[in-house]
SETI-408104 format. One record per residue: residue number from 1; residue in one letter; x, y, z of N, C-alpha, C, O in turn. Coordinates in nm, 3 decimals. Layout:
REM SETI-408104
REC pos code     nxx     nyy     nzz    caxx    cayy    cazz     cxx     cyy     czz     oxx     oyy     ozz
REC NUM    A       X       Y       Z       X       Y       Z       X       Y       Z       X       Y       Z
...
This chain:
REM SETI-408104
REC pos code     nxx     nyy     nzz    caxx    cayy    cazz     cxx     cyy     czz     oxx     oyy     ozz
REC   1    M   1.184   1.160   0.426   1.068   1.143   0.509   0.948   1.095   0.426   0.872   1.007   0.468
REC   2    L   0.934   1.155   0.309   0.825   1.115   0.219   0.841   0.969   0.178   0.742   0.896   0.168
REC   3    L   0.963   0.928   0.153   0.988   0.790   0.114   0.947   0.694   0.225   0.887   0.590   0.198
REC   4    G   0.978   0.726   0.349   0.938   0.643   0.462   0.788   0.633   0.476   0.735   0.526   0.507
REC   5    V   0.719   0.742   0.454   0.573   0.742   0.462   0.513   0.654   0.352   0.420   0.578   0.377
REC   6    L   0.567   0.665   0.231   0.517   0.583   0.120   0.541   0.435   0.147   0.454   0.352   0.118
REC   7    V   0.657   0.400   0.200   0.686   0.260   0.232   0.591   0.210   0.341   0.541   0.098   0.333
REC   8    A   0.568   0.291   0.443   0.477   0.252   0.551   0.335   0.231   0.498   0.267   0.137   0.539
REC   9    I   0.289   0.317   0.410   0.155   0.301   0.351   0.149   0.176   0.265   0.048   0.105   0.267
REC  10    A   0.256   0.146   0.190   0.258   0.025   0.107   0.252  -0.101   0.194   0.181  -0.196   0.160
REC  11    V   0.325  -0.102   0.304   0.322  -0.217   0.394   0.184  -0.231   0.456   0.131  -0.342   0.465
REC  12    A   0.124  -0.121   0.499  -0.009  -0.125   0.559  -0.112  -0.175   0.458  -0.202  -0.251   0.494
REC  13    T  -0.100  -0.133   0.332  -0.192  -0.177   0.228  -0.175  -0.326   0.201  -0.274  -0.397   0.178
REC  14    A  -0.052  -0.374   0.204  -0.028  -0.516   0.180  -0.083  -0.603   0.294  -0.113  -0.720   0.274
REC  15    L  -0.096  -0.545   0.412  -0.148  -0.619   0.527  -0.301  -0.625   0.531  -0.356  -0.703   0.609
REC  16    V  -0.369  -0.547   0.450  -0.515  -0.541   0.453  -0.580  -0.678   0.433  -0.670  -0.712   0.511
REC  17    P  -0.540  -0.759   0.333  -0.607  -0.890   0.319  -0.593  -0.978   0.443  -0.687  -1.048   0.481
REC  18    M  -0.476  -0.974   0.506  -0.457  -1.055   0.626  -0.546  -1.004   0.740  -0.600  -1.084   0.816
REC  19    L  -0.561  -0.874   0.752  -0.647  -0.818   0.856  -0.794  -0.850   0.831  -0.869  -0.874   0.926
REC  20    V  -0.835  -0.849   0.705  -0.973  -0.883   0.671  -1.002  -1.029   0.707  -1.106  -1.060   0.765
REC  21    I  -0.909  -1.118   0.673  -0.927  -1.260   0.705  -0.927  -1.281   0.856  -1.007  -1.360   0.907
REC  22    A  -0.840  -1.213   0.928  -0.837  -1.226   1.074  -0.967  -1.175   1.135  -1.017  -1.234   1.231
REC  23    D  -1.022  -1.068   1.081  -1.149  -1.016   1.131  -1.263  -1.115   1.106  -1.347  -1.138   1.193
REC  24    L  -1.264  -1.174   0.987  -1.366  -1.274   0.956  -1.353  -1.396   1.046  -1.453  -1.449   1.094
REC  25    A  -1.231  -1.441   1.070  -1.208  -1.558   1.156  -1.251  -1.531   1.300  -1.292  -1.623   1.371
REC  26    G  -1.242  -1.406   1.342  -1.282  -1.370   1.478  -1.430  -1.341   1.492  -1.474  -1.298   1.598
REC  27    G  -1.508  -1.362   1.386  -1.652  -1.340   1.393  -1.694  -1.201   1.349  -1.811  -1.165   1.364
REC  28    G  -1.603  -1.124   1.294  -1.636  -0.988   1.249  -1.695  -0.988   1.110  -1.727  -1.092   1.054
REC  29    S  -1.709  -0.869   1.055  -1.770  -0.855   0.923  -1.667  -0.852   0.811  -1.704  -0.836   0.694
REC  30    G  -1.539  -0.868   0.843  -1.436  -0.863   0.739  -1.427  -0.726   0.676  -1.407  -0.712   0.555
REC  31    W  -1.441  -0.626   0.760  -1.435  -0.484   0.718  -1.543  -0.455   0.615  -1.519  -0.383   0.518
REC  32    G  -1.661  -0.511   0.636  -1.774  -0.485   0.548  -1.790  -0.583   0.435  -1.887  -0.574   0.359
REC  33    L  -1.698  -0.678   0.421  -1.707  -0.775   0.313  -1.824  -0.871   0.336  -1.895  -0.907   0.242
REC  34    C  -1.845  -0.912   0.461  -1.958  -0.998   0.500  -2.029  -0.929   0.617  -1.995  -0.955   0.732
REC  35    P  -2.127  -0.844   0.591  -2.189  -0.763   0.696  -2.250  -0.843   0.812  -2.244  -0.797   0.926
REC  36    E  -2.307  -0.961   0.785  -2.365  -1.041   0.894  -2.272  -1.149   0.945  -2.317  -1.239   1.016
REC  37    G  -2.145  -1.145   0.912  -2.050  -1.246   0.956  -2.030  -1.354   0.853  -2.100  -1.359   0.751
REC  38    L  -1.935  -1.440   0.879  -1.896  -1.542   0.782  -2.003  -1.649   0.763  -2.016  -1.704   0.654
REC  39    G  -2.078  -1.681   0.868  -2.180  -1.786   0.860  -2.289  -1.756   0.761  -2.339  -1.847   0.696
REC  40    T  -2.328  -1.633   0.747  -2.436  -1.595   0.656  -2.386  -1.503   0.545  -2.460  -1.419   0.494
REC  41    C  -2.262  -1.519   0.508  -2.201  -1.432   0.408  -2.255  -1.465   0.269  -2.245  -1.579   0.223
REC  42    S  -2.311  -1.366   0.204  -2.360  -1.383   0.068  -2.320  -1.262  -0.014  -2.403  -1.181  -0.054
REC  43    T  -2.191  -1.252  -0.038  -2.140  -1.140  -0.117  -2.154  -1.171  -0.265  -2.182  -1.284  -0.304
REC  44    S  -2.135  -1.071  -0.345  -2.141  -1.092  -0.489  -2.017  -1.169  -0.534  -1.918  -1.177  -0.462
REC  45    Y  -2.025  -1.223  -0.651  -1.915  -1.302  -0.706  -1.791  -1.217  -0.728  -1.679  -1.268  -0.724
REC  46    F  -1.809  -1.087  -0.750  -1.698  -0.999  -0.784  -1.642  -0.923  -0.665  -1.552  -0.840  -0.684
REC  47    A  -1.690  -0.946  -0.543  -1.642  -0.870  -0.427  -1.493  -0.894  -0.403  -1.418  -0.799  -0.379
REC  48    G  -1.450  -1.018  -0.408  -1.309  -1.051  -0.388  -1.219  -0.993  -0.496  -1.121  -0.925  -0.465
REC  49    P  -1.251  -1.018  -0.624  -1.168  -0.960  -0.730  -1.166  -0.807  -0.730  -1.064  -0.746  -0.764
REC  50    E  -1.277  -0.744  -0.692  -1.278  -0.597  -0.683  -1.182  -0.549  -0.575  -1.108  -0.453  -0.596
REC  51    L  -1.183  -0.616  -0.460  -1.091  -0.580  -0.352  -0.947  -0.603  -0.396  -0.861  -0.519  -0.369
REC  52    L  -0.921  -0.714  -0.462  -0.786  -0.743  -0.511  -0.740  -0.638  -0.611  -0.627  -0.591  -0.603
REC  53    A  -0.827  -0.601  -0.704  -0.790  -0.502  -0.804  -0.761  -0.367  -0.739  -0.665  -0.299  -0.777
REC  54    L  -0.842  -0.328  -0.643  -0.819  -0.201  -0.573  -0.687  -0.202  -0.497  -0.610  -0.106  -0.503
REC  55    L  -0.660  -0.311  -0.427  -0.535  -0.321  -0.351  -0.414  -0.321  -0.444  -0.313  -0.257  -0.414
REC  56    L  -0.423  -0.392  -0.556  -0.312  -0.393  -0.651  -0.290  -0.256  -0.713  -0.176  -0.213  -0.731
REC  57    L  -0.397  -0.187  -0.744  -0.386  -0.052  -0.800  -0.317   0.041  -0.701  -0.228   0.118  -0.738
REC  58    V  -0.357   0.035  -0.575  -0.296   0.119  -0.472  -0.149   0.083  -0.453  -0.064   0.171  -0.444
REC  59    L  -0.119  -0.047  -0.448   0.020  -0.090  -0.428   0.110  -0.048  -0.544   0.220   0.001  -0.522
REC  60    F   0.063  -0.067  -0.667   0.144  -0.026  -0.781   0.162   0.125  -0.785   0.269   0.173  -0.823
REC  61    G   0.060   0.200  -0.748   0.074   0.346  -0.739   0.176   0.387  -0.634   0.257   0.477  -0.657
REC  62    L   0.171   0.320  -0.519   0.269   0.350  -0.415   0.409   0.311  -0.457   0.505   0.384  -0.429
REC  63    L   0.424   0.198  -0.523   0.556   0.157  -0.571   0.610   0.257  -0.673   0.730   0.286  -0.674
REC  64    A   0.524   0.308  -0.759   0.567   0.411  -0.854   0.609   0.537  -0.780   0.708   0.600  -0.817
REC  65    G   0.536   0.574  -0.677   0.573   0.690  -0.597   0.706   0.670  -0.527   0.786   0.763  -0.517
REC  66    I   0.731   0.548  -0.477   0.859   0.518  -0.412   0.973   0.528  -0.513   1.079   0.583  -0.482
REC  67    A   0.953   0.475  -0.633   1.056   0.483  -0.737   1.086   0.628  -0.774   1.202   0.665  -0.791
REC  68    I   0.983   0.709  -0.786   1.003   0.851  -0.819   1.078   0.922  -0.706   1.168   1.003  -0.732
REC  69    C   1.043   0.892  -0.581   1.114   0.953  -0.468   1.260   0.912  -0.465   1.347   0.994  -0.438
REC  70    N   1.288   0.784  -0.495   1.427   0.739  -0.498   1.506   0.813  -0.605   1.620   0.853  -0.580
REC  71    R   1.450   0.831  -0.722   1.518   0.906  -0.828   1.541   1.051  -0.786   1.648   1.107  -0.811
REC  72    W   1.442   1.109  -0.725   1.453   1.249  -0.681   1.563   1.263  -0.575   1.641   1.358  -0.579
REC  73    I   1.568   1.168  -0.481   1.671   1.172  -0.376   1.810   1.156  -0.438   1.902   1.229  -0.401
REC  74    R   1.826   1.062  -0.531   1.956   1.043  -0.598   1.997   1.168  -0.674   2.114   1.206  -0.672
REC  75    R   1.903   1.232  -0.741   1.933   1.353  -0.816   1.977   1.466  -0.721   2.070   1.540  -0.752
REC  76    L   1.910   1.478  -0.607   1.949   1.580  -0.508   2.088   1.551  -0.452   2.169   1.643  -0.436
REC  77    E   2.116   1.424  -0.421   2.248   1.389  -0.368   2.357   1.416  -0.471   2.464   1.466  -0.436
REC  78    R   2.330   1.384  -0.596   2.427   1.410  -0.702   2.453   1.560  -0.718   2.567   1.602  -0.736
REC  79    S   2.348   1.638  -0.713   2.366   1.783  -0.728   2.440   1.843  -0.609   2.514   1.940  -0.625
REC  80    Q   2.422   1.787  -0.490   2.497   1.835  -0.373   2.644   1.796  -0.383   2.730   1.874  -0.343
REC  81    Q   2.674   1.678  -0.435   2.811   1.636  -0.451   2.884   1.721  -0.554   2.999   1.759  -0.534
REC  82    I   2.816   1.750  -0.663   2.876   1.832  -0.767   2.895   1.975  -0.716   3.000   2.034  -0.737
REC  83    G   2.796   2.029  -0.652   2.804   2.165  -0.598   2.907   2.177  -0.489   2.974   2.280  -0.480
REC  84    G   2.924   2.076  -0.403   3.018   2.081  -0.294   3.162   2.068  -0.339   3.250   2.127  -0.276
REC  85    S   3.190   1.993  -0.446   3.327   1.975  -0.492   3.376   2.093  -0.573   3.497   2.114  -0.582
REC  86    V   3.287   2.172  -0.633   3.327   2.287  -0.713   3.381   2.398  -0.623   3.474   2.468  -0.662
REC  87    G   3.326   2.415  -0.505   3.366   2.523  -0.416   3.497   2.497  -0.343   3.546   2.588  -0.276
REC  88    R   3.554   2.380  -0.352   3.676   2.348  -0.279   3.796   2.392  -0.348   3.907   2.371  -0.299
């Protein structure tokens, strides 16, 4: 269950740039990136790279969590197989 939640969060995080662009294209603020809309957008030079760095940090953290969960699940399955065959 934890693995499914981590995968869902990773997918949702990967979709954030597309949602921000869609919001900007629809006349929105791009989730705060351009508060007055795209026509009068005057963000700092580093706003885009900061967002990219944050998203990459979150994605790599989630991928590490997914890898750890996979190892933990394999270890549990192995211990159940070993424990189940000894009792037979």
